N, C-alpha and C positions, 0 to 999 in steps of 0.2 A: 504493500500500500504506500509506504513512504517513497519507495523508488518511483512509483507512478505519479505521485504528487510532484516530485522533483522533476519529472519529465514534462510538466505542463507548459513551461515557456517554449520548449522546442516543438511540442505538439501544436501550439497555437501558431508559431511561425510557419510550420509546415502546412497547416491548414490554409493560412492566408496566401502563401505562395502558390500552392498546388490547386486550390479550389477557387481562386479569385475569378478566373475567367468563366468557369462553369456557373458560379453564382451570378455573375453579371448577365450571362446568357439567360438563365432561368428567370431573373428579375424582369428582363425585357419580355419574355414569353408570358409571364404572369400579368404584367401591365397590359399587354395586348389583349389578353383574354378578358380583362375587366371583371374579375370576380366580384360579386356583390356581398359575399359573406365568406369568412375564413374560420375554420375550426382548427385548433391545435390539440393533438392528443399524444399521450405517452404514459408510461407507468413508472412509479417511484421517482428516481432521479430524473428520468427523461420527462416526466410530467412537470417537475419543478423547472426544468429548462424551458419547457413550453410556456409556463406561467410567466417567467421572466421575459420570454420572447413575445408574449402577448403585449406586455407593457411597451416593449421597444417598437413593435410593429404598429401598435395603436398610436404611439407618440410621434413616430417619424413619418408615417404614411397615412393615407385616407382609408385604409382597410378597416373593416369592421371585423373584429377578431374575438373569439371566445375559446378558452382552454377547458377541456373536459378530460378526466382520467380515462385511459383506454378501456378499462373494464366497465365503465359506465356509458361509453359512447353510444352504443346501440339503444340504450334505454332513454337517453336524453334528447337525441336528435330526431326530429320528426321523420316519419317514413316518406313523406312527400315534401319536397323542398321547392318553393316557388322561385327561389333565387339561384343564380349561378354560383356554385359553392366550391371552395377548395378545402381539402383537408391536408394539414401539415402533420405527418406522422413521424414521431421521433423515437428511435430505438437504437441502442448501441449494437445489439446483435442482429436486429431485424428478424428475430425468430420467436419472440415472446408470443404466447398464445393470445393474450389480450390485444396486443398491437395488430396482429394479423387479423383477428376478428373485427377490430375497428376499421381497418383498411377495407376489408371485404364488405362490411356494412356500408361504408361510404360509397363504394363502387355500385352496390345495389341501388343506392339513392341517386346514381348518375353524377356523383361528385368526382372531381379530379383529385388525384393524390400526389402530394410531394413528400417523398421519403427523405428523412435525415437520418442516415445510418452509417455506421463505421464498416459495414460488411457488404461489399459490392454484390456478392453472389447470394445474398439472403433472400428469403421469401418476400419480405417487405419490399426490397428493391425491385423484385420481379413484378410485383403488383402495381408499382407506382408509374405515373405518367412523367414525373420529374424526379430526379434523385440528386441529393447533395451528400458527399462523403466527407465527414470530418476526419482528419488524418491523425487520429489518436493512437493508431496501432493497437496491438493486442493488449487487453487489460486483464490481468490474471486475478488480482484481488477481487473478491466479491463486491465490496463497497466501491461504487463508481466515483472516481475522482477526476482523472485526466479526461475521461470521456465527457464528463459534465461541462468542463470549460471549453472543450472542443465543440460540443453542441451549441453552447452559448455563442461562441465567436462566429460560427457559420450563420446562425439566424440573425445575429446582429449585422453581419455583413450583408445578408439578404435585405434586411430592412433599409440599410443605407443605400443599396443599389436601387431598390424600388423608389426610395425617396429622391434619389438623384435624378430620376427621370422627370421630376417636376422642376423645371428650369429655375424658377424663382428661388429655390432653396439650395442651389448648387454650391455657393460659397460656404454656407453653414455646414453642409454635408461634408465638404472636403475637410473642414476642421475636425468634425466628428470622426471621419475616417482616419485621420492622422492620429487622433487620440486612441482609437481602438487598436491601431497597429503598433502602438507603444506598449500595449499590455504585457507582452513577454518580459520587458525590462522591469516593469512595475512588480511583477510576481517574483522575479529574481531578487529585487530589492527586499521583498518580504522575507525571503529565505535568508538573506544575509543579515538583516537587522533584527529579526524577530524569532528565529528558530529556537534559540536558547530560552528566551522568555516564555514562549509557548510551552516548551518542554517542562520548565520548572513550575509553571502554573498548573499544568496537567497533573504533576506530582502532588501539588498542594490540594487538589480537589479529587483525588483518586477514589475517595470513599463516598463521594456524593452520589445520590441515587434519584434525585428529583431535580430536573432542569427545565427551564423555560427559555425559549429563544424568541426575541422580539425584533421585528423589522417592518418597515412600511414601504409603500411604493414598490419599486422593483425588488427591494430586499425583503418583502414579505415572502417571495419565493426562496430567498436565501435562508430565512428563518425556518421554513419547512424543510429545506434540504439539510440544514444543520441538525435539526432534530432527527431526521432519518439517519444521518451518519452516526450520531451518538447512540441511537437505539441499535443500529446494526453492529457497531464495533464494540460498544461498551456495556451493553445489556442494562442500560439505565432507562428510567421513564423520562423521556424528553419530548416536549411539545413545542411546536413553532406557532406563533400567533402574529397577526397584524397588530402593531403596537397598541393602538387605542382599543382594539377589540378585546385585548387582554383584560381591560378594566371592566368589561361587561360580564363579570362572573368569575372567570378563572383566577383573578387576583386573590380571591378568597383562600386559595391554597398556599399563598406565599407565607413562609415563616422561616425560622432559623435553620431548617433542613433544606432550604431551597437555594439553588444556584440560578441566577438570572443572567443570560447573555444578551446584551443589547447591541444591535447593529446601528451605529450612530453616524449617518452622513452629516457633513458640516452644517448644512442648512436646517437641521432639526435638532441640533445639540442642546438647545435650551429646554426643549420638551423632555429629552432624555435625562437631563440633570434633575428636573423636577420629579420625574418618575423614580429615579434612583434614590432620591431622598426618602420617598414614600416606602419603597421596598426595603431599604436599609432600616427604616423604622420598624418594619415587621421582622427584622432579624436576618434577612437574606444577604447572601454575598452577591456582588455584581461584577461581571466582566463586561467591559466595553470594547467594542471594535470600532475604531474611529480613524479618520484621516489625520496624519501626523502634521503638526505645525508647531512653531515655537510657543505659541500661546496655549495650545492644547497640552503640551508637556508641562508648562509652568502652572496653569490655572485649573486644569481639569483632571489631571491624574489622581489628585487626592480625593476627588468626589467618588470615584469608583475604586473597588478593591484591587482590580487588576485591569490593565489596558493592553490590547493588541493593536498596534498601529499599522495602517496601510498607507502607501504613498498618496499624496494629494493630487488633485488635478484631473482625474478621470471624470468625464461627464456622468452625472448620476444615472442616466439611462443605461450605462454599461457597467455600473458599479458592482452588480452581483458577481461579476467575473473575478474581481479581486477580493471582495469581502468574504467570499466563501473559502479562500485559501487558508487563512489562519484557523478557521473552524475545522477544515479537513485535517490539518496538522494536530490541532488540539484533540480531536477524536482519536487519531492514531496513537498519540502518546498516552492519552488517558487509558486507552485499551491495553497498552503495554504495561502500564503501572498497575492496572487491575488484574494482571496475570492472564490476559486473554489473547487470542490470536486474531488480529484484525483482518488478516487476509482471508480466513475461512471461518466466518461466524457459523456456529451451529444453527441448524434448521433452515439455513438460507442457501440458495443456489444462484449462479450467475445469470442463468436464463430461466424464467418462470414459464413452465409449459402447462 
């Protein structure tokens, strides 16, 4: 697992270089087809990538987008669709029963299918009208890490290419594209500056069994993915919530046994400071993941029990791709300190059939 996390910068670079022209071509085809509705589906980590992708596509393009878990797709989508509709189906293996059934359900409804899969010869790829291949390579550990960031970067690239076809936004899109292509260096900076801190923090909390992860906007998806990684690797009760939704009931569970992880983008930091004060008053420990700046190190570090920093400057729309990295590393080290094998968690398989 740690080997695959450390491969993430190279995986993203390879995906950008080798898939750029294909993504540009597919963006042109999708724009020409003028789809009136787009669904995104996936399971587990791939669904979380879809949720973050929904935010990006909705923000950057004029597409109407809705994410639905693959296992629920056939139940939620009407049998008869009055609009021209696209399904973006995300799956590392392209062989999960739920994603294959979702793709087949879409085809029965006369929908077009865009597959985002790491496996060119997979069943999903063979069903699809369009295919994008994230270049993550083989992922051996059961918990998905490098495949997640590769999925994110491909769909973020797709969103940018679709948006670039609207001429009035071309300058802004070029700035966003440069920012996205800088992500490998930002992740390498996290490895250099934070690996030791993350490891020691994991050791500190190795006996905790109740964790809540809070994030908003695109990082609601990050909160869900963080909770999944902690459950898979560490056998703890971990739940992700949209930050303000947590106050509508679940906050009742916060006490001295609770670890709360807050994903704090710079434009929301005041909200998280206020929430942290409340949670600490209930006895909880708080880990914050925030963008590093001179002011944050001086004035904010004392507000939280522990802080994981990510490099500043990445547009919020793409921030899930770097905010997830410290959590992946934290889950790995926490699993090790709990005496577990994060590569092969009991009861789980790489492909769910």
